[in-house]
C-alpha positions in Angstrom: 92.9 89.0 35.0 94.6 86.3 33.1 98.4 87.2 31.7 99.2 84.9 29.0 102.7 83.9 29.5 105.3 84.3 26.8 104.7 81.3 25.0 101.5 81.9 24.7 101.4 85.0 23.1 101.1 85.4 19.3 103.6 86.9 16.6 102.2 89.0 14.1 103.2 88.9 10.9 102.8 92.0 8.0 99.7 92.8 8.5 97.2 91.9 5.3 94.9 94.2 3.4 92.4 91.4 1.6 90.7 89.9 4.0 88.3 90.6 6.9 89.2 87.4 8.4 91.1 87.0 11.8 92.3 83.6 13.0 93.6 83.0 16.6 96.8 81.1 16.6 98.4 78.7 19.2 96.1 80.0 21.6 95.5 77.3 24.3 91.9 76.7 25.0 90.1 77.8 28.2 86.9 76.0 28.1 84.5 75.5 30.8 83.9 71.9 31.6 80.6 70.8 30.4 78.3 67.6 30.0 79.2 64.8 27.9 75.3 64.3 27.5 75.5 65.4 23.6 71.3 66.1 24.2 71.7 67.6 27.3 74.8 69.6 25.9 72.6 70.5 22.6 69.2 71.3 24.6 71.8 74.2 26.4 72.8 76.0 23.5 69.4 76.4 22.3 68.6 78.1 25.3 71.6 80.1 25.3 71.6 81.3 22.3 69.2 83.8 21.7 71.0 85.6 24.3 74.8 84.9 23.6 75.5 88.4 22.3 78.7 88.2 20.3 81.5 85.8 21.3 85.1 85.0 20.0 85.8 81.5 19.1 88.6 80.0 18.6 87.0 78.2 15.2 85.0 80.9 13.7 86.4 83.5 11.1 87.2 87.1 12.8 86.7 84.9 15.9 83.1 86.1 16.3 80.0 84.6 16.4 76.5 86.0 17.3 73.2 84.6 17.6 72.5 84.1 14.0 75.4 81.9 14.1 73.9 79.3 16.3 70.4 79.8 15.3 71.6 78.6 11.8 73.2 75.4 12.6 70.0 74.9 15.1 67.6 75.5 11.8 65.9 78.9 13.9 67.6 81.6 11.5 68.0 81.8 7.8 66.4 78.7 6.7 69.4 77.1 8.7 71.2 78.2 5.9 75.6 78.1 6.5 77.2 81.0 6.0 81.0 81.1 5.1 82.2 81.4 8.6 80.5 78.2 9.2 82.0 76.5 6.2 85.2 78.4 7.4 85.5 77.1 11.2 85.2 73.8 10.2 88.1 74.5 7.5 90.1 75.2 10.9 88.6 72.3 12.6 90.1 70.4 9.4 93.0 71.6 10.0 93.7 71.4 13.3 93.7 67.4 12.7 96.1 67.3 10.2 99.2 65.4 9.7 102.2 67.8 8.9 103.1 65.0 6.4 99.7 65.0 4.6 99.0 65.7 0.7 96.1 68.1 1.0 95.5 71.5 1.3 92.2 73.6 1.8 91.9 77.1 0.9 89.2 79.2 2.4 86.0 80.0 1.2 86.0 83.2 0.4 88.9 82.5 -1.7 86.8 82.1 -4.6 85.1 85.6 -4.3 88.1 87.5 -3.7 90.2 85.9 -6.8 88.5 88.1 -9.3 91.3 90.3 -10.5 94.2 88.5 -12.1 96.7 91.0 -10.0 95.6 89.5 -6.8 98.4 86.9 -5.1 96.9 85.6 -2.4 100.7 84.6 -1.3 100.1 82.9 2.0 97.7 80.4 1.1 100.4 79.1 -1.7 104.3 79.7 0.0 103.0 78.1 4.0 104.2 80.8 5.4 101.0 81.8 7.1 99.6 78.8 9.4 97.7 76.8 8.8 97.7 76.4 5.2 100.5 73.9 3.8 102.7 75.3 0.8 100.6 74.2 -2.5 104.2 72.5 -4.1 103.7 70.0 -0.8 100.4 69.1 -1.7 98.4 66.6 -4.2 95.0 67.6 -3.6 93.4 71.2 -3.1 89.9 71.6 -1.6 88.0 74.6 -2.7 84.2 75.3 -1.4 82.4 77.2 -4.1 79.1 79.5 -4.0 76.3 80.4 -6.1 75.9 83.9 -4.8 73.3 83.8 -2.6 72.0 80.2 -3.2 74.2 77.5 -3.2 77.3 75.6 -2.0 79.7 73.0 -3.5 82.5 71.5 -3.1 85.6 71.7 -5.4 89.0 69.4 -5.6 91.8 70.2 -7.9 94.0 67.1 -8.2 97.5 68.8 -9.0 98.8 65.2 -10.4 96.2 64.3 -13.2 95.4 67.8 -13.6 91.3 67.2 -12.8 89.0 69.1 -11.3 86.0 67.4 -9.5 83.0 68.6 -8.2 80.8 67.0 -5.2 77.4 68.6 -5.2 74.3 67.8 -2.9 71.6 68.7 -5.2 73.7 67.7 -8.7 69.8 66.7 -9.9 68.4 70.8 -9.9 68.7 71.8 -13.1 68.1 75.2 -12.4 71.2 75.5 -10.6 73.2 74.3 -13.8 74.0 77.9 -15.4 75.2 79.7 -11.9 77.1 75.9 -11.1 78.7 76.2 -14.8 80.1 79.6 -14.3 81.3 79.7 -11.1 83.1 76.4 -11.9 84.8 78.4 -15.1 85.8 81.1 -13.2 87.0 79.3 -10.7 89.1 76.3 -13.3 90.6 79.7 -14.8 91.7 81.8 -12.3 93.0 78.9 -9.9 95.2 78.0 -12.8 96.4 81.4 -13.5 97.3 82.0 -9.5 99.5 78.6 -10.0 101.3 80.3 -13.0 101.5 83.7 -11.1 103.1 82.0 -8.5 105.7 79.8 -10.7 104.5 76.5 -9.6 104.7 75.1 -13.2 108.3 76.8 -13.4 110.1 73.0 -13.4 107.2 70.6 -14.4 106.1 70.2 -18.5 103.4 72.8 -18.9 99.9 71.4 -18.7 98.4 70.0 -22.2 95.2 70.4 -21.0 93.8 74.0 -20.3 93.1 75.1 -17.7 92.0 71.9 -15.2 89.5 68.8 -16.4 86.5 68.8 -15.1 84.6 65.7 -13.7 81.4 65.9 -11.5 81.6 62.7 -9.3 78.6 60.4 -9.3 76.6 58.9 -6.8 77.1 62.0 -4.3 74.6 62.0 -1.4 71.7 64.7 -2.2 70.6 66.8 0.2 67.0 66.4 2.2 64.8 67.5 4.5 64.1 71.2 5.9 68.0 70.9 7.5 69.8 69.1 4.8 71.7 72.4 3.6 74.2 72.5 1.1 76.5 73.9 3.5 76.2 71.4 5.3 77.1 68.9 3.2 80.2 70.6 2.0 81.3 70.2 5.3 80.6 66.5 5.4 82.3 66.2 2.2 85.5 67.4 3.1 85.3 65.2 6.6 84.5 62.0 4.1 87.0 62.5 1.3 90.0 64.2 3.6 89.7 61.5 6.0 89.1 58.8 2.8 85.8 57.7 4.4 82.5 56.1 2.0 81.3 58.9 0.5 77.6 57.7 0.0 77.0 54.5 2.7 73.0 54.8 1.2 72.3 56.8 4.2 68.9 58.5 4.7 70.9 62.1 4.0 68.2 63.7 6.8 69.3 62.4 9.4 72.8 62.6 8.1 72.7 66.4 8.0 70.8 66.4 11.5 73.7 64.2 13.2 76.3 66.6 11.3 74.5 69.8 12.7 74.7 68.7 16.1 78.2 67.6 15.9 79.3 71.5 14.4 76.8 72.7 17.2 78.3 71.0 19.9 82.5 71.4 18.5 81.6 75.2 18.0 80.4 75.5 21.2 83.5 73.8 22.9 86.3 76.6 21.1 84.3 79.4 22.9 86.8 81.9 24.3 86.3 82.5 28.1 85.4 86.8 28.3 87.9 87.2 30.7 90.8 86.0 28.4 89.4 87.6 25.2 89.8 90.8 27.5 93.7 90.3 27.8 93.8 89.7 24.0 95.5 93.0 22.0 96.1 93.5 18.7 99.4 92.2 18.7 98.0 88.9 19.8 96.4 88.4 16.5 97.3 86.7 13.0 96.3 88.4 10.1 95.1 86.5 6.8 95.8 87.7 3.7 
C-alpha cells in the first residue's frame, strides 16, 4: 500500500458548507506511462470509458468522473454538451500554469448559480486564502463562466480597471437566447458588484460613477458550428485564448477547432487520473473543501 510522506499530505482548513466541490491540493501525480500517440490514446479512452466506473482525477470538480464525463467529451453522451465539471477542471488546468504575478482570476462555474442571495459571501474567492484563487485586490480581470440554465454557456470578463463587463458568446447570433442571456448578464453584473462591496473592495477606491459595470459584447467572436461545437468547449477555448493573449479569431473552421479542443481535454483529463491504490490512502483530512 502506498503511504503519503508528511510533505505530501494535505492541510485541511475550516470545513465549508456551501459547495459540493472538492479539490486535491499539492498532490503529486502518480500517472501511468502512456503512448505519446494522441490517436492511439483517444482510441484507448473510447474503449475504456464505458466501463471506467467512477474514478478520481486531480483536475475534476469533486474529484470524480464517470462514464458520462468521458462520453460528453467524446460526443457519445448528452449530445456532447459539457457540464460545469468539465469547465471547473479546465479552470484548474489554467490555474496550474498561472504565473503568481499574473493579474487575472477565474471564478468557478457554479459562482453565478450559488450567488443568489445577497448574504452569501464566498470569501475564499476574494481573499486569496484558498488555493488556487488569488486575492481579487491583486488582479485586474476576473473571468466568470456564465450559464443560461439547461441551455447555454458563455463567458463574462470583468475588467476592474475600466469598469466593464465584456461578454464572449459562441452563439451570439441566435436570437432565441437573447432574453436568457440578458437576464444572466444583468444578474451577474449586479451580484458581482455587490460581492465586491461586501468585501470592501471599494473602501480605498473612489466609487464608480457607473453602476454597476458597463456591459459590452465582444465583436468578431468565433461562432460554434458542427455537431460537437458545444458552447462549453468554446468557453474553455475563450479562457485559453484571452488569458494567454492568443488571437481570439483567426478565421479557423470552428468545427475543427472544437474537435481539437475536445481531444486535448480528453488527454489532459485522462492523464490526471489518480491511481486507485493512491485514492484508497486518501482520508478526509487529505481533502481541501472549497466554499
